[in-house]
BALOBA-1460 file (C-alpha; in Angstrom, 3 decimals):
// residues 186
<rec num="1" residu="m" x="7.335" y="22.821" z="23.497"/>
<rec num="2" residu="r" x="5.707" y="26.274" z="24.785"/>
<rec num="3" residu="a" x="7.652" y="28.194" z="27.419"/>
<rec num="4" residu="d" x="4.254" y="28.102" z="29.658"/>
<rec num="5" residu="d" x="4.423" y="24.426" z="29.628"/>
<rec num="6" residu="i" x="7.796" y="23.820" z="31.290"/>
<rec num="7" residu="s" x="8.755" y="23.323" z="34.622"/>
<rec num="8" residu="k" x="11.184" y="25.153" z="36.660"/>
<rec num="9" residu="d" x="13.757" y="22.626" z="36.682"/>
<rec num="10" residu="a" x="13.646" y="21.691" z="32.690"/>
<rec num="11" residu="i" x="16.593" y="21.128" z="30.608"/>
<rec num="12" residu="f" x="17.315" y="21.010" z="26.988"/>
<rec num="13" residu="y" x="19.710" y="18.671" z="25.163"/>
<rec num="14" residu="e" x="22.148" y="20.197" z="22.476"/>
<rec num="15" residu="l" x="22.281" y="17.392" z="20.011"/>
<rec num="16" residu="y" x="24.839" y="17.384" z="17.062"/>
<rec num="17" residu="i" x="23.356" y="15.196" z="14.375"/>
<rec num="18" residu="e" x="25.582" y="14.147" z="11.282"/>
<rec num="19" residu="l" x="24.696" y="11.747" z="8.489"/>
<rec num="20" residu="v" x="27.323" y="9.174" z="8.338"/>
<rec num="21" residu="g" x="29.127" y="8.503" z="4.946"/>
<rec num="22" residu="i" x="28.673" y="12.212" z="3.581"/>
<rec num="23" residu="n" x="31.565" y="14.307" z="2.724"/>
<rec num="24" residu="p" x="31.411" y="17.236" z="3.227"/>
<rec num="25" residu="p" x="29.656" y="16.500" z="6.229"/>
<rec num="26" residu="i" x="25.692" y="17.241" z="6.546"/>
<rec num="27" residu="w" x="24.916" y="18.118" z="10.017"/>
<rec num="28" residu="r" x="22.329" y="20.004" z="12.387"/>
<rec num="29" residu="t" x="22.767" y="21.145" z="15.917"/>
<rec num="30" residu="l" x="19.081" y="20.844" z="17.505"/>
<rec num="31" residu="r" x="18.123" y="21.953" z="20.865"/>
<rec num="32" residu="v" x="15.440" y="19.744" z="22.296"/>
<rec num="33" residu="h" x="13.365" y="20.161" z="25.419"/>
<rec num="34" residu="s" x="13.961" y="17.036" z="28.124"/>
<rec num="35" residu="d" x="10.073" y="16.546" z="28.034"/>
<rec num="36" residu="s" x="10.116" y="15.716" z="24.219"/>
<rec num="37" residu="t" x="9.466" y="12.343" z="23.093"/>
<rec num="38" residu="i" x="11.439" y="10.163" z="20.957"/>
<rec num="39" residu="a" x="8.797" y="10.454" z="18.397"/>
<rec num="40" residu="d" x="9.453" y="14.526" z="18.753"/>
<rec num="41" residu="l" x="13.013" y="14.122" z="18.082"/>
<rec num="42" residu="h" x="12.439" y="11.937" z="14.969"/>
<rec num="43" residu="y" x="10.088" y="14.530" z="13.631"/>
<rec num="44" residu="a" x="12.470" y="17.268" z="14.477"/>
<rec num="45" residu="i" x="15.247" y="15.276" z="12.483"/>
<rec num="46" residu="q" x="12.813" y="14.692" z="9.499"/>
<rec num="47" residu="l" x="11.934" y="18.231" z="9.173"/>
<rec num="48" residu="s" x="15.790" y="19.074" z="9.698"/>
<rec num="49" residu="m" x="16.757" y="17.157" z="6.765"/>
<rec num="50" residu="k" x="13.566" y="18.082" z="4.748"/>
<rec num="51" residu="w" x="12.332" y="14.447" z="4.452"/>
<rec num="52" residu="g" x="8.651" y="13.247" z="4.153"/>
<rec num="53" residu="d" x="8.466" y="10.412" z="6.864"/>
<rec num="54" residu="y" x="7.793" y="8.038" z="4.319"/>
<rec num="55" residu="h" x="10.225" y="5.281" z="5.457"/>
<rec num="56" residu="l" x="10.714" y="3.076" z="8.713"/>
<rec num="57" residu="h" x="13.121" y="4.173" z="11.370"/>
<rec num="58" residu="r" x="14.912" y="3.572" z="14.703"/>
<rec num="59" residu="f" x="16.940" y="4.985" z="17.329"/>
<rec num="60" residu="v" x="19.653" y="2.906" z="19.136"/>
<rec num="61" residu="i" x="20.200" y="4.477" z="22.546"/>
<rec num="62" residu="n" x="22.236" y="2.437" z="25.088"/>
<rec num="63" residu="g" x="21.459" y="-0.897" z="23.398"/>
<rec num="64" residu="c" x="17.585" y="-0.277" z="23.100"/>
<rec num="65" residu="e" x="15.826" y="0.073" z="20.020"/>
<rec num="66" residu="y" x="13.049" y="2.920" z="19.709"/>
<rec num="67" residu="g" x="10.884" y="4.152" z="17.082"/>
<rec num="68" residu="v" x="7.308" y="4.840" z="15.712"/>
<rec num="69" residu="a" x="5.808" y="1.303" z="14.794"/>
<rec num="70" residu="r" x="4.088" y="0.993" z="11.549"/>
<rec num="71" residu="e" x="1.800" y="-1.704" z="10.279"/>
<rec num="72" residu="g" x="4.058" y="-4.147" z="8.188"/>
<rec num="73" residu="g" x="7.104" y="-2.603" z="9.733"/>
<rec num="74" residu="v" x="9.366" y="-2.852" z="12.815"/>
<rec num="75" residu="w" x="7.811" y="-3.138" z="16.201"/>
<rec num="76" residu="f" x="9.104" y="-1.660" z="19.571"/>
<rec num="77" residu="d" x="8.754" y="-2.435" z="23.085"/>
<rec num="78" residu="d" x="8.178" y="0.846" z="23.997"/>
<rec num="79" residu="d" x="5.911" y="3.684" z="22.415"/>
<rec num="80" residu="a" x="8.140" y="6.366" z="20.970"/>
<rec num="81" residu="a" x="5.171" y="8.977" z="21.669"/>
<rec num="82" residu="e" x="5.275" y="8.063" z="25.393"/>
<rec num="83" residu="v" x="8.976" y="8.033" z="26.140"/>
<rec num="84" residu="m" x="10.289" y="11.252" z="27.105"/>
<rec num="85" residu="i" x="13.857" y="12.048" z="26.144"/>
<rec num="86" residu="s" x="14.576" y="12.581" z="29.985"/>
<rec num="87" residu="q" x="13.646" y="8.876" z="30.745"/>
<rec num="88" residu="l" x="16.847" y="8.091" z="28.614"/>
<rec num="89" residu="h" x="19.170" y="9.435" z="31.198"/>
<rec num="90" residu="l" x="21.626" y="11.025" z="28.402"/>
<rec num="91" residu="r" x="24.457" y="12.808" z="29.633"/>
<rec num="92" residu="e" x="27.019" y="15.259" z="28.075"/>
<rec num="93" residu="g" x="29.061" y="13.146" z="25.721"/>
<rec num="94" residu="d" x="26.684" y="10.136" z="25.245"/>
<rec num="95" residu="q" x="26.292" y="9.179" z="21.588"/>
<rec num="96" residu="f" x="23.380" y="7.201" z="19.875"/>
<rec num="97" residu="v" x="22.281" y="6.466" z="16.341"/>
<rec num="98" residu="y" x="19.105" y="7.262" z="14.276"/>
<rec num="99" residu="e" x="18.325" y="5.196" z="11.414"/>
<rec num="100" residu="y" x="16.061" y="6.046" z="8.553"/>
<rec num="101" residu="d" x="14.760" y="4.371" z="5.505"/>
<rec num="102" residu="f" x="16.292" y="0.989" z="6.020"/>
<rec num="103" residu="g" x="16.309" y="0.490" z="2.112"/>
<rec num="104" residu="d" x="18.755" y="3.457" z="1.574"/>
<rec num="105" residu="c" x="20.419" y="3.387" z="5.383"/>
<rec num="106" residu="w" x="20.597" y="6.561" z="6.230"/>
<rec num="107" residu="e" x="22.405" y="6.389" z="9.565"/>
<rec num="108" residu="h" x="22.687" y="9.541" z="11.758"/>
<rec num="109" residu="d" x="25.477" y="9.753" z="14.561"/>
<rec num="110" residu="i" x="24.062" y="11.839" z="17.341"/>
<rec num="111" residu="l" x="26.309" y="13.411" z="20.310"/>
<rec num="112" residu="v" x="24.684" y="15.024" z="23.317"/>
<rec num="113" residu="q" x="26.773" y="17.622" z="23.341"/>
<rec num="114" residu="e" x="25.613" y="20.044" z="26.125"/>
<rec num="115" residu="i" x="22.740" y="19.757" z="28.658"/>
<rec num="116" residu="l" x="21.652" y="23.172" z="29.804"/>
<rec num="117" residu="p" x="18.558" y="25.054" z="31.623"/>
<rec num="118" residu="i" x="15.814" y="25.833" z="29.238"/>
<rec num="119" residu="n" x="15.428" y="29.453" z="28.461"/>
<rec num="120" residu="p" x="11.600" y="30.327" z="29.099"/>
<rec num="121" residu="r" x="11.501" y="32.799" z="25.937"/>
<rec num="122" residu="v" x="12.602" y="30.016" z="23.504"/>
<rec num="123" residu="t" x="10.115" y="27.451" z="21.841"/>
<rec num="124" residu="y" x="11.818" y="24.022" z="21.558"/>
<rec num="125" residu="p" x="12.995" y="22.152" z="19.520"/>
<rec num="126" residu="v" x="15.173" y="25.000" z="17.810"/>
<rec num="127" residu="c" x="18.049" y="24.453" z="15.347"/>
<rec num="128" residu="i" x="21.060" y="26.465" z="15.991"/>
<rec num="129" residu="g" x="23.689" y="25.423" z="13.344"/>
<rec num="130" residu="g" x="24.006" y="23.012" z="10.189"/>
<rec num="131" residu="r" x="25.278" y="22.721" z="7.034"/>
<rec num="132" residu="r" x="24.073" y="21.594" z="3.477"/>
<rec num="133" residu="a" x="20.731" y="20.702" z="2.377"/>
<rec num="134" residu="g" x="19.406" y="17.119" z="3.521"/>
<rec num="135" residu="p" x="19.597" y="14.615" z="0.711"/>
<rec num="136" residu="p" x="16.706" y="13.751" z="-1.238"/>
<rec num="137" residu="e" x="14.270" y="10.680" z="-0.531"/>
<rec num="138" residu="d" x="15.121" y="7.693" z="-2.125"/>
<rec num="139" residu="c" x="18.239" y="8.736" z="-3.515"/>
<rec num="140" residu="g" x="20.160" y="5.464" z="-2.902"/>
<rec num="141" residu="g" x="21.712" y="6.448" z="0.650"/>
<rec num="142" residu="a" x="25.191" y="7.904" z="1.295"/>
<rec num="143" residu="w" x="26.600" y="6.129" z="-1.572"/>
<rec num="144" residu="g" x="24.138" y="7.111" z="-4.004"/>
<rec num="145" residu="f" x="23.804" y="10.510" z="-2.968"/>
<rec num="146" residu="m" x="27.895" y="10.897" z="-3.020"/>
<rec num="147" residu="s" x="28.107" y="9.411" z="-6.557"/>
<rec num="148" residu="r" x="25.030" y="11.436" z="-7.805"/>
<rec num="149" residu="y" x="24.827" y="14.860" z="-6.221"/>
<rec num="150" residu="n" x="28.367" y="15.559" z="-4.761"/>
<rec num="151" residu="g" x="29.833" y="16.615" z="-7.969"/>
<rec num="152" residu="r" x="27.268" y="19.398" z="-8.540"/>
<rec num="153" residu="r" x="28.333" y="22.909" z="-8.432"/>
<rec num="154" residu="k" x="28.309" y="25.016" z="-5.188"/>
<rec num="155" residu="g" x="24.986" y="26.499" z="-4.617"/>
<rec num="156" residu="a" x="23.039" y="23.479" z="-5.801"/>
<rec num="157" residu="r" x="20.269" y="21.803" z="-3.700"/>
<rec num="158" residu="t" x="23.072" y="20.045" z="-1.930"/>
<rec num="159" residu="d" x="24.516" y="23.200" z="-0.736"/>
<rec num="160" residu="r" x="21.804" y="25.097" z="0.764"/>
<rec num="161" residu="f" x="20.577" y="24.741" z="4.301"/>
<rec num="162" residu="d" x="17.905" y="27.545" z="5.665"/>
<rec num="163" residu="r" x="18.005" y="27.316" z="9.207"/>
<rec num="164" residu="r" x="15.487" y="30.283" z="9.587"/>
<rec num="165" residu="a" x="13.058" y="28.292" z="7.573"/>
<rec num="166" residu="l" x="13.534" y="25.097" z="9.543"/>
<rec num="167" residu="n" x="13.002" y="26.822" z="12.729"/>
<rec num="168" residu="v" x="9.738" y="28.177" z="11.670"/>
<rec num="169" residu="r" x="8.791" y="24.477" z="10.787"/>
<rec num="170" residu="l" x="9.978" y="23.351" z="14.323"/>
<rec num="171" residu="k" x="7.948" y="26.082" z="16.147"/>
<rec num="172" residu="q" x="4.896" y="24.977" z="13.962"/>
<rec num="173" residu="y" x="5.346" y="21.482" z="15.328"/>
<rec num="174" residu="a" x="6.464" y="22.556" z="18.922"/>
<rec num="175" residu="l" x="2.762" y="24.555" z="18.920"/>
<rec num="176" residu="g" x="0.839" y="21.990" z="17.415"/>
<rec num="177" residu="n" x="0.291" y="23.906" z="14.335"/>
<rec num="178" residu="e" x="-0.507" y="21.498" z="11.366"/>
<rec num="179" residu="d" x="1.328" y="23.557" z="9.064"/>
<rec num="180" residu="w" x="4.436" y="22.114" z="10.181"/>
<rec num="181" residu="q" x="3.669" y="18.912" z="7.962"/>
<rec num="182" residu="s" x="4.300" y="20.917" z="4.742"/>
<rec num="183" residu="g" x="7.856" y="21.357" z="5.941"/>
<rec num="184" residu="l" x="8.336" y="17.423" z="5.217"/>
<rec num="185" residu="d" x="9.721" y="16.599" z="1.854"/>
<rec num="186" residu="g" x="10.218" y="19.981" z="0.530"/>
């Protein structure tokens, strides 16, 4: 979201996102504008893990399910492209779940770490931290990833996370530049 598109009382959510069942952990800390939609958050997480948005997904927030419906897949009561994160009334310390690829069952625990005023010089979403590259698509979920990739030597794909490259893609997404899609899956 561009600085000139924000209101004076806008806020951002600092979200700590960790893949469940992976050790050492794969995590990201994203700052997301309060006027971002649930669909925006989905794409930010996809970019942060370098996944290609090939599979169904859902968020479970306060007992409600949200996601981007696809033909032949799960349907949701609300359109994720219209529900803004601010409408969820999240507070610091709240937790929710993002599930991706119902076959591999990638589950992400998400913690609202902070809620702070927007910095008008920052384009949101932005990643402020993370460890380890996201696992490859279709590798068998946490169990498959741990058994196949975790034994590799330090410096292998599983250890590299490039926050700067991710922030380039996130900024492209926020500004409507279609090049952000080249950041999905590789």
